[in-house]
N, C-alpha and C positions, 0 to 999 in steps of 0.2 A: 660358528656358534651364533645362535639367534641372540641378539642383545636383550638383556633384562632390564626393565625399568619399571618403577612404581609410578603411575600417573598421579598428577594433582587432580583431585576429585572435587568438582564443584556441583552443588545440588541446585537445579533450576528452581526458580520461585514460581513462575507461570510460563505457560507455553500454548501456542495455537493448537486447539484440539485437532485441527486437520492434519497436523504433523504426525499424529498417531498412525495414520496410513503409511507414511514414509518409513517409520520404524517397523511397522508390521511387515512391509515388503522386504526390508532388510533381513528380518528374522526368518524369512522363508527362503532366502537366497544363500546357498552354500553354508548355511548355519553359521553366520558370523559370531565371533566371541564377543563376550561382554566388553564394553569400552574400558573396564577396569582390568583387563587382562595384562599380566606383568610383561608378556612378550609382545612385541609389535604385531598388530594384525596382519594377516595374509594379504599382501598388496595385489595378489593375483585374483582375489574375489572381485567379480564384476561390479558389484555395487560400491565396494570400498574404493576401487580404482577410479571411479567417476567423481569422487569428492575431493575437492581441494579448497584451500583458502583463497577466496576471490579478492577480498580487500580487507584492510585492517584500519580501524579508527580508534580513537581513545575510548569511546563508549560502545563500540560495535565491531564484531567480526562477521563478515559475510562468507558463508560457505557455498561453493557452487556444487550443487547436486544434479548432475546431468545438465539440463537446460534451465534449471531453476536455482533460486537463492534461498538459503536459510540464514536468518540473522540471529546471532548470539549477542544480546545486548545488555547493557548495564540496567540495574533495577531502576535507575532514575528515568529510564525511557518508558514510553507507553507499550502496552500490549499491542500487537499488530499482526497481520497475516504472516505466516511462515516465520514467526519470531519466538525465540526462547529468552526469557529474562533471567539473568544470571547475577549473583552478588559479586560483580567485578566492576571496580571504578575505572580502571585504566587497562585495557587489553594490551596496549603497547608495552607496559611494564612486564608483561608475561612473555615477552619475546616472540609473540606470534607474528609471522611474516607472510606477505602475499606468496602464494604458491606452495605453502606447507601442505603436505599430504594430510588427509583427514579420513575418517571412516564413520560408518553408522552401525551401531549394534542394537540389539533388542532393548537395551536400557538407556540409550542416549547417543551422544556424539563424542568423537574423540579427534584431537588435533595433535600431530607429531611436530613438536617444535625442537629447536636446536638444544634446548635445555631439558627435554623430556616431554612426554605426553601430557595433555590436559584433557580430562574426561568431564563432560557435562551430563549429569544424570538427570533423567526426566521422570522417573518412576513416581516420585513424590510431588511433582509440580502440580499446581492447580491448573486445570485446563481453561483456556480462554475461548469463549464461543459467543460472539456478539449476537444479541437478540435482534430479530426482524422488526423493522420500523415501516409503518405505512403512512404516506403522506396524503392519502386520498381525501381526508376531511378538511384540508386547509383551503381557505379562499385566497384569491389573488392578492387581496389587501393584506392578509396575514403573511404571505410570502414576501411581499415587498417591505413590510415593517421588519421582518427578520433580515432581509438584505441590507436595509438601512442600518440596523444595529450592528451588523458585521462590518460594514463600511467605515464605522467609526474607529476600527482598529488601526493604529499607526502602521505605515509601511516603511521599512528600512530602505535607505538609498542603495543603489547598485554598488558593487565593490570595486569595479574596474571600468576603464573606458569601454571595453567590450560590453559589459553589463549595461552601460548607459546607452550605447548604440543599440543593443538588443531590445531595450525597454520600449523604444519608439516602434520598432517592428512588431513587438509583442502586442502593444495596444491596437495596432492596425489589424493584426491577424485575428485577435480575439474578437474585434468588432465584426470582421467578415464571418467568423464562425457563428456569432450570435445572429447575424442576419440569416445565414443558411438554416439554422435551427428554427427561427421564427417562420421561415418560409416552407419549412418541412420538406427540404429538397435533399434526399439522401446522398446523391453524388456530390452535391456542394458541400455537405457536412463533412463527408470523407476527405474531400480535397482541402478544405479549410483546416481540419484537424491535422492532417498530415503536414501542413505548412508550419504547425506549431511544434512538432516533434523536434527535439534537440536544440531548440531555440533558447539561448540564455546561458547563464553561469551555473556551475554546481554539479554535484554528482547526479542529481535529478534536475536538468535544466528547467528554467521557469516555465517554458511552454508546456513541458510534460507535466509540471506540478498544476498548472491551470486545467489541463485535460483530466488530471486525477480527481480534482475537486468536482468538476463537471460530471465526469463518469460516475462517481461515487453517488452523487445526488440522483442522477438520472436512473441508476439501477435499482432505486428503491421502488417498492410497490405503490401504486396510486399516482404515479407522475405520467404526464403526457410525453415528457422527454424519454420515457422508457423506450419509445419507438425509435429513438436515435441511437440506441446502443449498438446495433448492428453496423451502422455507419461509422461510429467511432472505433469499433473493433476492426473494421476493414482498413482504416487508416493505419492502425498499428501493424496489421498483418502485412501490409504493403511496404511500410517504411521503418520497421523496427531497427534495421541496421544504422539508421540515422542517429540513434540515441543510445543511452547506456543500458546495460543489462538490468541494472537496478531500477531504472525508469520502466522498462518493459514489464518487469515483475510487479511493480507497484501499480501500473496502469491495469494490468490483467486482473489483479485483485479487485481494483476499484470498479471494474466493469461487472463485478459480481456482488457489488455492495459490501466489500470488505476493505477496511482501511485502518489506520491507527485509531486506537480507542478514543482519542480526543475528537476526531471527526464523527464517530458514532454518537458521542455525547452531545455534539453540537446539533446533529440532525434530530436527535430525540428532543432537544430543547426547542428546536424549531417547530416540531410536531405539537409540542405542548403549548407553544405560544408564550414561553417564559423569557422575557426579555433579559433578565438578569442572568439566567443560566446561559443564554445565548451569548452574552458578552464574555462570561467567565470562560466558556468552552472555546470561544473564538480566540481569546488571548492565549489559551494553552496551545492551540494549533499554531498560532503565530510564532511560537517559540521554537518550532521545529526548524533546525538549520539557521542559515542566515536569512534567506528569502523563501525557502521551500514552504514554510507554513503560510506566510502571507500570500504566496502565489496559489496555494491550494485554496485559501479563502477566496481569492479572486475567482476561481473556478466555481466554488460554491455560490458566490454571488451571481455569477453568470447564469448558473442553473436556476436559482431562485427567481430572478427577474424574467428569464425566458419562460420558466414554467408559469409564472403569473400572467404573462402575455398570452400564452397558448390557452390558458383557462379562460381568458376573456373572449376567446374566439367562439364562434357559434357551434363548431363541431363538437359534439359530446365525446367524452372518453369512452372507448369501447369496453364493454363488459367482458373481461378476460381474466384468467387466473393471475397474470402478471400485473394487471392494473389494479388489483385489489378490490375490484367491484365484482360481486357475484350476480350472474344473470338470474332473473326472478325465477325461472323454472327450476333453478338449482338451489333456491333459498330454503 
């Protein structure tokens, strides 16, 4: 007999609007039941069978959906790509475990725990969709002032001997990447970025977090660094097995100018030249993890000072759709 269980139902507060496509795909495959179904969903359904709990933390549960991750996070955390914010303070208290089966229905997500199912309903959640930001109007001096303001944010020390050793390598490899970016050498950028992947402590190692900050800024319209995106993506394509799935997912979003809301707020403040808002947003980003936030800020600073150097060069920014500059004939 099929076991009967009434799921715990949690109503999501906000969610990444892009996830609507994930639920839409689920709704067209084998007609999956509502995540509130009293019986356990059919584990033979192809979309449901591909979903499992990837990792569990106090304030976040990551679901592996095929080759992607969806994060169910505490309301205390930021909106972010592939993220659903839920009124749960401690996921470990709900007995969610790594490897627990999960499923997707037309109305949300469901996790099968040892104590029964947990359903996360998305129908009433507010959609998160960060607005586009163009950095085309900033001067090199404005970029450097923003970089200096971010540099004032304190950096926590490494947590272990490994972290201390990695910090020396990190500085040298970031410097090499900066040189390659300034020289506009695509193959050198790819090689230097690949050497940062997986370097350092944490679920998202420090080198990956630096690359996330760099890629996020570079992906915005109006930057000369936009031309380096293909080289950064190539490093990830060739070397993604060197780091964690969470890092790969975070980097791929950053390459599309999508990141945690704090980073969006920071770049908007940079665009507006508002030093106080830059400082406030940078402090918010710095609180992400133990060093993840400050490492991302290092990547943002790398992007800002490199962009300033490229803007001082004699070569003008090409008029393209991605550069944010419209050719005169189309004005």
